[in-house]
Biopython code that builds the backbone (N, CA, C, O; Angstrom):
import numpy as np
from Bio.PDB.StructureBuilder import StructureBuilder

atoms = [
    (1, "MET", "N", (16.425, -31.876, 1.249)),
    (1, "MET", "CA", (15.928, -30.190, 0.984)),
    (1, "MET", "C", (14.969, -30.701, 0.268)),
    (1, "MET", "O", (15.445, -31.612, -0.410)),
    (2, "PRO", "N", (13.110, -30.480, -0.045)),
    (2, "PRO", "CA", (12.139, -30.585, -0.678)),
    (2, "PRO", "C", (12.362, -29.680, -1.441)),
    (2, "PRO", "O", (13.025, -28.662, -1.242)),
    (3, "LEU", "N", (11.704, -30.079, -2.541)),
    (3, "LEU", "CA", (11.483, -29.081, -3.822)),
    (3, "LEU", "C", (10.017, -28.984, -5.655)),
    (3, "LEU", "O", (9.821, -28.960, -6.870)),
    (4, "VAL", "N", (9.557, -28.974, -4.353)),
    (4, "VAL", "CA", (8.320, -28.982, -5.451)),
    (4, "VAL", "C", (7.521, -27.426, -6.881)),
    (4, "VAL", "O", (6.980, -26.338, -7.081)),
    (5, "GLU", "N", (8.133, -28.692, -7.384)),
    (5, "GLU", "CA", (7.341, -27.129, -8.875)),
    (5, "GLU", "C", (6.134, -27.406, -9.290)),
    (5, "GLU", "O", (5.700, -28.531, -9.542)),
    (6, "VAL", "N", (5.421, -26.127, -9.391)),
    (6, "VAL", "CA", (3.845, -26.982, -9.213)),
    (6, "VAL", "C", (4.338, -25.876, -11.007)),
    (6, "VAL", "O", (5.218, -25.078, -11.330)),
    (7, "THR", "N", (3.321, -26.418, -11.564)),
    (7, "THR", "CA", (3.242, -25.217, -13.674)),
    (7, "THR", "C", (1.880, -25.399, -13.898)),
    (7, "THR", "O", (1.165, -26.400, -13.857)),
    (8, "LEU", "N", (1.596, -23.817, -14.228)),
    (8, "LEU", "CA", (-0.107, -23.910, -14.585)),
    (8, "LEU", "C", (-0.550, -22.283, -15.232)),
    (8, "LEU", "O", (-0.414, -21.167, -14.730)),
    (9, "ILE", "N", (-0.966, -22.602, -16.184)),
    (9, "ILE", "CA", (-1.469, -21.130, -17.660)),
    (9, "ILE", "C", (-1.373, -20.129, -16.478)),
    (9, "ILE", "O", (-1.909, -20.317, -15.386)),
    (10, "GLU", "N", (-0.717, -19.169, -16.777)),
    (10, "GLU", "CA", (-0.458, -17.798, -16.697)),
    (10, "GLU", "C", (-1.886, -17.403, -16.678)),
    (10, "GLU", "O", (-2.689, -17.861, -17.492)),
    (11, "GLY", "N", (-2.269, -16.391, -15.571)),
    (11, "GLY", "CA", (-2.737, -14.994, -15.636)),
    (11, "GLY", "C", (-3.243, -15.413, -14.111)),
    (11, "GLY", "O", (-2.563, -16.439, -14.138)),
    (12, "ARG", "N", (-3.701, -15.458, -13.154)),
    (12, "ARG", "CA", (-3.101, -15.607, -11.803)),
    (12, "ARG", "C", (-2.869, -14.068, -11.182)),
    (12, "ARG", "O", (-2.219, -13.198, -11.761)),
    (13, "SER", "N", (-3.626, -13.884, -9.699)),
    (13, "SER", "CA", (-3.213, -12.928, -9.320)),
    (13, "SER", "C", (-1.853, -13.233, -8.811)),
    (13, "SER", "O", (-1.483, -14.360, -8.482)),
    (14, "PRO", "N", (-1.118, -12.135, -8.766)),
    (14, "PRO", "CA", (0.531, -12.291, -7.383)),
    (14, "PRO", "C", (-0.294, -12.720, -6.173)),
    (14, "PRO", "O", (0.321, -13.654, -5.659)),
    (15, "GLU", "N", (-1.275, -12.494, -5.568)),
    (15, "GLU", "CA", (-2.232, -13.030, -4.149)),
    (15, "GLU", "C", (-1.811, -14.455, -4.446)),
    (15, "GLU", "O", (-0.988, -15.221, -3.943)),
    (16, "SER", "N", (-3.008, -14.558, -5.831)),
    (16, "SER", "CA", (-2.984, -16.213, -5.931)),
    (16, "SER", "C", (-1.801, -17.442, -5.401)),
    (16, "SER", "O", (-1.593, -18.489, -4.787)),
    (17, "VAL", "N", (-1.305, -16.410, -6.148)),
    (17, "VAL", "CA", (0.558, -17.528, -6.960)),
    (17, "VAL", "C", (1.337, -17.417, -5.109)),
    (17, "VAL", "O", (1.906, -18.334, -4.516)),
    (18, "ARG", "N", (1.224, -16.785, -4.882)),
    (18, "ARG", "CA", (1.653, -16.533, -2.270)),
    (18, "ARG", "C", (1.024, -17.704, -2.340)),
    (18, "ARG", "O", (1.416, -18.862, -2.482)),
    (19, "ALA", "N", (-0.792, -16.834, -2.123)),
    (19, "ALA", "CA", (-1.423, -17.869, -0.904)),
    (19, "ALA", "C", (-0.880, -19.149, -2.343)),
    (19, "ALA", "O", (-1.888, -19.331, -3.025)),
    (20, "LEU", "N", (-0.509, -19.408, -2.519)),
    (20, "LEU", "CA", (-0.013, -21.405, -3.373)),
    (20, "LEU", "C", (1.123, -21.426, -2.677)),
    (20, "LEU", "O", (1.346, -22.169, -1.721)),
    (21, "ILE", "N", (1.720, -20.772, -3.047)),
    (21, "ILE", "CA", (3.378, -21.303, -2.133)),
    (21, "ILE", "C", (3.211, -21.355, -0.949)),
    (21, "ILE", "O", (3.714, -22.350, -0.427)),
    (22, "SER", "N", (2.311, -20.160, 0.208)),
    (22, "SER", "CA", (2.674, -21.017, 1.931)),
    (22, "SER", "C", (1.473, -21.855, 1.762)),
    (22, "SER", "O", (1.294, -22.228, 2.921)),
    (23, "ASN", "N", (0.016, -22.684, 0.663)),
    (23, "ASN", "CA", (0.030, -23.844, 0.967)),
    (23, "ASN", "C", (0.649, -25.133, 0.996)),
    (23, "ASN", "O", (0.364, -26.146, 1.634)),
    (24, "VAL", "N", (1.875, -24.796, -0.116)),
    (24, "VAL", "CA", (2.409, -25.865, -0.723)),
    (24, "VAL", "C", (3.111, -25.729, -0.049)),
    (24, "VAL", "O", (3.691, -26.812, -0.126)),
    (25, "THR", "N", (3.922, -24.848, 1.117)),
    (25, "THR", "CA", (5.099, -25.535, 1.568)),
    (25, "THR", "C", (4.761, -26.006, 3.086)),
    (25, "THR", "O", (5.593, -26.405, 3.901)),
    (26, "GLU", "N", (3.138, -25.853, 3.328)),
    (26, "GLU", "CA", (2.732, -25.917, 4.759)),
    (26, "GLU", "C", (2.417, -27.390, 4.791)),
    (26, "GLU", "O", (2.071, -27.819, 5.892)),
    (27, "ALA", "N", (2.504, -28.751, 3.200)),
    (27, "ALA", "CA", (1.269, -29.317, 3.131)),
    (27, "ALA", "C", (2.978, -30.289, 2.989)),
    (27, "ALA", "O", (3.084, -31.506, 3.142)),
    (28, "VAL", "N", (4.149, -29.308, 2.661)),
    (28, "VAL", "CA", (5.194, -30.638, 2.677)),
    (28, "VAL", "C", (5.478, -30.889, 4.448)),
    (28, "VAL", "O", (5.352, -31.907, 5.127)),
    (29, "VAL", "N", (5.892, -29.537, 4.806)),
    (29, "VAL", "CA", (6.024, -29.651, 6.605)),
    (29, "VAL", "C", (5.122, -30.197, 6.929)),
    (29, "VAL", "O", (5.554, -31.166, 7.553)),
    (30, "ALA", "N", (3.493, -30.243, 6.918)),
    (30, "ALA", "CA", (2.692, -31.535, 7.419)),
    (30, "ALA", "C", (3.034, -32.930, 7.274)),
    (30, "ALA", "O", (2.844, -33.957, 7.926)),
    (31, "SER", "N", (3.762, -32.524, 5.895)),
    (31, "SER", "CA", (3.391, -34.372, 5.385)),
    (31, "SER", "C", (4.726, -35.327, 4.652)),
    (31, "SER", "O", (4.878, -36.262, 3.865)),
    (32, "VAL", "N", (5.403, -34.542, 5.361)),
    (32, "VAL", "CA", (7.033, -34.947, 5.712)),
    (32, "VAL", "C", (8.402, -34.868, 6.417)),
    (32, "VAL", "O", (9.481, -35.459, 6.376)),
    (33, "GLY", "N", (7.945, -34.059, 6.945)),
    (33, "GLY", "CA", (7.994, -32.758, 8.552)),
    (33, "GLY", "C", (9.584, -31.977, 7.799)),
    (33, "GLY", "O", (10.281, -31.197, 8.449)),
    (34, "SER", "N", (9.694, -32.121, 7.303)),
    (34, "SER", "CA", (10.750, -30.487, 6.828)),
    (34, "SER", "C", (10.636, -29.351, 7.355)),
    (34, "SER", "O", (9.585, -28.718, 7.258)),
    (35, "PRO", "N", (11.530, -28.965, 7.904)),
    (35, "PRO", "CA", (11.829, -27.821, 8.130)),
    (35, "PRO", "C", (11.476, -26.986, 7.389)),
    (35, "PRO", "O", (12.121, -26.893, 6.344)),
    (36, "LYS", "N", (9.995, -25.773, 7.673)),
    (36, "LYS", "CA", (9.845, -24.739, 6.554)),
    (36, "LYS", "C", (10.513, -23.912, 5.560)),
    (36, "LYS", "O", (10.396, -23.398, 4.447)),
    (37, "GLU", "N", (11.808, -24.167, 7.268)),
    (37, "GLU", "CA", (12.909, -23.116, 5.911)),
    (37, "GLU", "C", (14.060, -23.940, 4.708)),
    (37, "GLU", "O", (14.819, -23.533, 3.828)),
    (38, "SER", "N", (13.666, -25.310, 5.271)),
    (38, "SER", "CA", (14.178, -25.744, 3.773)),
    (38, "SER", "C", (13.582, -26.308, 3.012)),
    (38, "SER", "O", (14.157, -27.093, 2.257)),
    (39, "VAL", "N", (11.570, -26.007, 2.913)),
    (39, "VAL", "CA", (11.026, -26.566, 1.369)),
    (39, "VAL", "C", (11.130, -25.033, 0.291)),
    (39, "VAL", "O", (11.049, -23.903, 0.773)),
    (40, "ARG", "N", (11.313, -25.299, -1.149)),
    (40, "ARG", "CA", (11.661, -25.003, -2.236)),
    (40, "ARG", "C", (10.161, -25.624, -2.388)),
    (40, "ARG", "O", (9.563, -26.691, -2.243)),
    (41, "VAL", "N", (9.838, -23.653, -2.947)),
    (41, "VAL", "CA", (8.941, -24.189, -4.599)),
    (41, "VAL", "C", (9.094, -23.539, -5.461)),
    (41, "VAL", "O", (10.245, -23.131, -5.311)),
    (42, "ILE", "N", (8.834, -23.259, -6.048)),
    (42, "ILE", "CA", (8.698, -23.183, -7.637)),
    (42, "ILE", "C", (7.936, -23.104, -8.592)),
    (42, "ILE", "O", (8.034, -23.962, -9.469)),
    (43, "VAL", "N", (6.857, -21.959, -8.722)),
    (43, "VAL", "CA", (5.547, -21.873, -9.823)),
    (43, "VAL", "C", (6.420, -21.447, -11.093)),
    (43, "VAL", "O", (7.334, -20.623, -11.064)),
    (44, "ARG", "N", (6.071, -22.002, -11.975)),
    (44, "ARG", "CA", (5.600, -21.457, -14.043)),
    (44, "ARG", "C", (5.008, -21.643, -14.314)),
    (44, "ARG", "O", (4.370, -22.667, -14.558)),
    (45, "GLU", "N", (4.899, -20.066, -14.458)),
    (45, "GLU", "CA", (3.177, -19.755, -15.086)),
    (45, "GLU", "C", (3.373, -19.963, -17.210)),
    (45, "GLU", "O", (3.911, -19.262, -18.067)),
    (46, "ILE", "N", (3.100, -20.434, -17.223)),
    (46, "ILE", "CA", (3.057, -20.678, -18.620)),
    (46, "ILE", "C", (1.610, -20.020, -20.221)),
    (46, "ILE", "O", (0.677, -20.538, -20.836)),
    (47, "PRO", "N", (2.126, -19.026, -20.194)),
    (47, "PRO", "CA", (1.002, -19.116, -21.506)),
    (47, "PRO", "C", (0.370, -19.832, -22.014)),
    (47, "PRO", "O", (0.749, -21.003, -21.995)),
    (48, "PRO", "N", (-0.820, -19.515, -22.674)),
    (48, "PRO", "CA", (-2.108, -20.326, -22.542)),
    (48, "PRO", "C", (-1.802, -21.066, -24.401)),
    (48, "PRO", "O", (-2.371, -22.063, -24.843)),
    (49, "THR", "N", (-0.553, -20.025, -25.314)),
    (49, "THR", "CA", (-0.400, -20.529, -26.318)),
    (49, "THR", "C", (0.567, -21.153, -26.177)),
    (49, "THR", "O", (0.783, -21.315, -27.378)),
    (50, "HIS", "N", (1.550, -21.778, -25.592)),
    (50, "HIS", "CA", (2.429, -22.828, -24.987)),
    (50, "HIS", "C", (2.258, -24.008, -24.641)),
    (50, "HIS", "O", (3.129, -24.875, -24.573)),
    (51, "TRP", "N", (0.953, -24.129, -24.366)),
    (51, "TRP", "CA", (0.758, -25.496, -23.157)),
    (51, "TRP", "C", (-0.612, -25.872, -23.991)),
    (51, "TRP", "O", (-1.728, -25.359, -23.917)),
    (52, "ALA", "N", (0.007, -27.255, -25.038)),
    (52, "ALA", "CA", (-1.379, -27.724, -25.849)),
    (52, "ALA", "C", (-1.179, -29.045, -25.646)),
    (52, "ALA", "O", (-0.132, -29.562, -25.257)),
    (53, "ALA", "N", (-2.933, -29.978, -26.106)),
    (53, "ALA", "CA", (-3.398, -30.943, -25.455)),
    (53, "ALA", "C", (-4.539, -31.706, -26.874)),
    (53, "ALA", "O", (-5.704, -31.355, -27.060)),
    (54, "GLY", "N", (-3.676, -32.940, -27.823)),
    (54, "GLY", "CA", (-4.585, -33.254, -29.256)),
    (54, "GLY", "C", (-4.198, -32.296, -30.371)),
    (54, "GLY", "O", (-4.767, -32.345, -31.461)),
    (55, "ASP", "N", (-3.113, -31.316, -30.068)),
    (55, "ASP", "CA", (-2.534, -30.096, -30.685)),
    (55, "ASP", "C", (-3.559, -28.742, -30.633)),
    (55, "ASP", "O", (-3.260, -27.920, -31.499)),
    (56, "VAL", "N", (-4.283, -28.498, -30.099)),
    (56, "VAL", "CA", (-5.349, -27.170, -29.091)),
    (56, "VAL", "C", (-3.768, -26.571, -27.856)),
    (56, "VAL", "O", (-2.987, -26.963, -26.989)),
    (57, "THR", "N", (-4.002, -25.910, -28.318)),
    (57, "THR", "CA", (-4.105, -25.286, -27.363)),
    (57, "THR", "C", (-4.920, -24.690, -26.536)),
    (57, "THR", "O", (-6.109, -24.570, -26.833)),
    (58, "ILE", "N", (-4.422, -24.221, -25.370)),
    (58, "ILE", "CA", (-5.147, -23.886, -24.156)),
    (58, "ILE", "C", (-6.636, -22.616, -25.148)),
    (58, "ILE", "O", (-7.820, -22.654, -25.481)),
    (59, "ALA", "N", (-5.650, -21.852, -25.191)),
    (59, "ALA", "CA", (-5.605, -20.329, -25.905)),
    (59, "ALA", "C", (-7.074, -20.830, -27.075)),
    (59, "ALA", "O", (-8.161, -20.255, -27.126)),
    (60, "GLU", "N", (-6.712, -21.834, -27.757)),
    (60, "GLU", "CA", (-7.335, -21.928, -29.068)),
    (60, "GLU", "C", (-8.465, -22.487, -28.607)),
    (60, "GLU", "O", (-9.559, -22.355, -29.157)),
    (61, "ARG", "N", (-8.211, -23.266, -27.374)),
    (61, "ARG", "CA", (-10.227, -23.850, -26.778)),
    (61, "ARG", "C", (-11.113, -22.949, -26.011)),
    (61, "ARG", "O", (-12.160, -23.484, -25.647)),
    (62, "GLY", "N", (-10.884, -21.209, -25.541)),
    (62, "GLY", "CA", (-11.133, -20.589, -25.550)),
    (62, "GLY", "C", (-10.850, -20.271, -23.622)),
    (62, "GLY", "O", (-9.824, -20.242, -22.944)),
    (63, "PRO", "N", (-12.506, -20.056, -23.243)),
    (63, "PRO", "CA", (-12.719, -19.884, -21.936)),
    (63, "PRO", "C", (-13.109, -21.562, -21.329)),
    (63, "PRO", "O", (-12.923, -22.678, -21.815)),
    (64, "ARG", "N", (-13.600, -21.177, -20.308)),
    (64, "ARG", "CA", (-13.678, -22.641, -19.855)),
    (64, "ARG", "C", (-15.507, -21.921, -19.638)),
    (64, "ARG", "O", (-15.893, -20.797, -19.318)),
    (65, "PRO", "N", (-16.387, -23.422, -20.056)),
    (65, "PRO", "CA", (-17.592, -22.785, -19.359)),
    (65, "PRO", "C", (-18.211, -22.593, -18.067)),
    (65, "PRO", "O", (-19.263, -21.961, -17.974)),
]
sb = StructureBuilder()
sb.init_structure("model")
sb.init_model(0)
sb.init_chain("A")
sb.init_seg("    ")
for serial, (resi, resn, name, xyz) in enumerate(atoms, 1):
    if name == "N":
        sb.init_residue(resn, " ", resi, " ")
    sb.init_atom(name, np.array(xyz, "f"), 0.0, 1.0, " ", f" {name:<3s}", serial, name[0])
structure = sb.get_structure()
């Protein structure tokens, strides 16, 4: 039973997250031949204040140009 975990900064629409789940599931089925029913996908959405690199959070960096 393949288990795929995806961690993202929160803020995407439910439709976007749903599309991600479908696409990841199909990629696992195509690449390792697992039955679709056995593929598990976990999406974790992290607040931008809880994700940092170099002691600077994503929230502190501001929007991308």
